[in-house]
N, C-alpha and C positions, 0 to 999 in steps of 0.2 A: 412425380412425387406422390408419396402415399398420403391418403386422406386421414385426418384425425390423429396424426402423431405429433403435431406441433402445438406448443402451449398457446392458450388463448388469453391468459391473464397478464399480458404485458401492461406495465404501468410505469410512470416516471418515478425514479428512485434517486436519492442523493447518496453518492459515495464520498466519504470524507477521509482524507489522508491525515492520520493522527500525528505524523511527525512534523507537518508544517501547516496543519489546519486548512488546507485547500480543499474545496468541495467542487464536485461536478455532478450535473444532473444528466441522467440517461435513462433509457427504457430498459426494464429488466423484469424477470419473474422471480427474483431472489426473495426469500422470506426475511423480513426485517422485524425486529422486536421494538425498535425505537423509532421515533419520528422527530423531524426537525422542521422548523418554519423558515422558508426562504422566500423573500419578496412577498410576504403575506399569504403564502400558500403552504400547506402542510404536506410533507413528503415522508415516505419511509426512509430511515437512515441506516446505511451500512458503513461500519467503521473498518478502515483498512490500515495496516501497519505501514505499507509502502506502496507508492504508485509511481507512474512515470514522472510525476512532478518532483519526487524526492529521491528516486533511484539514481545512484552515481553514474550508471551507464547513459542515462538520458540527460542528466544535468551537466555532466562533465566535471563534477566536483567529487573528489574522493574523500570520504569521511572514514576515519579509522576509529572503530568502536572497540575499545578494549574492555572486555568483561573479565573480571577476576584476575587481572594481570597476565593474561595469556600471552600477549605480545612480549612482555618482559621475560616471562618464563621461556619462551621460544628463543629470544635473543641470548639469554644466559646459557641455554643448552647448546645452541648451534652457532651463535655469534655471527660474525660476518665472514662467510667462507672465502671471500676474495682477498682478505687480509692474511698474509702469512709472513 
């Protein structure tokens, strides 16, 4: 391995899933602008939209998020192709 190419500023960071408010602490070099206090200790905070605790592939729960009626528009345009 090459010398001097790996970061040396690893520290504990809190990653927070914004969809279900679950947090987990791990070591990272990511830059964080916010902090959070967990169990009396202050950590840098990184907010995430989706993690393995909320992703349908890992949870087995499928959520249908319809933004601006896209699903309805699709069904009106194409309908159910199996019905004839």
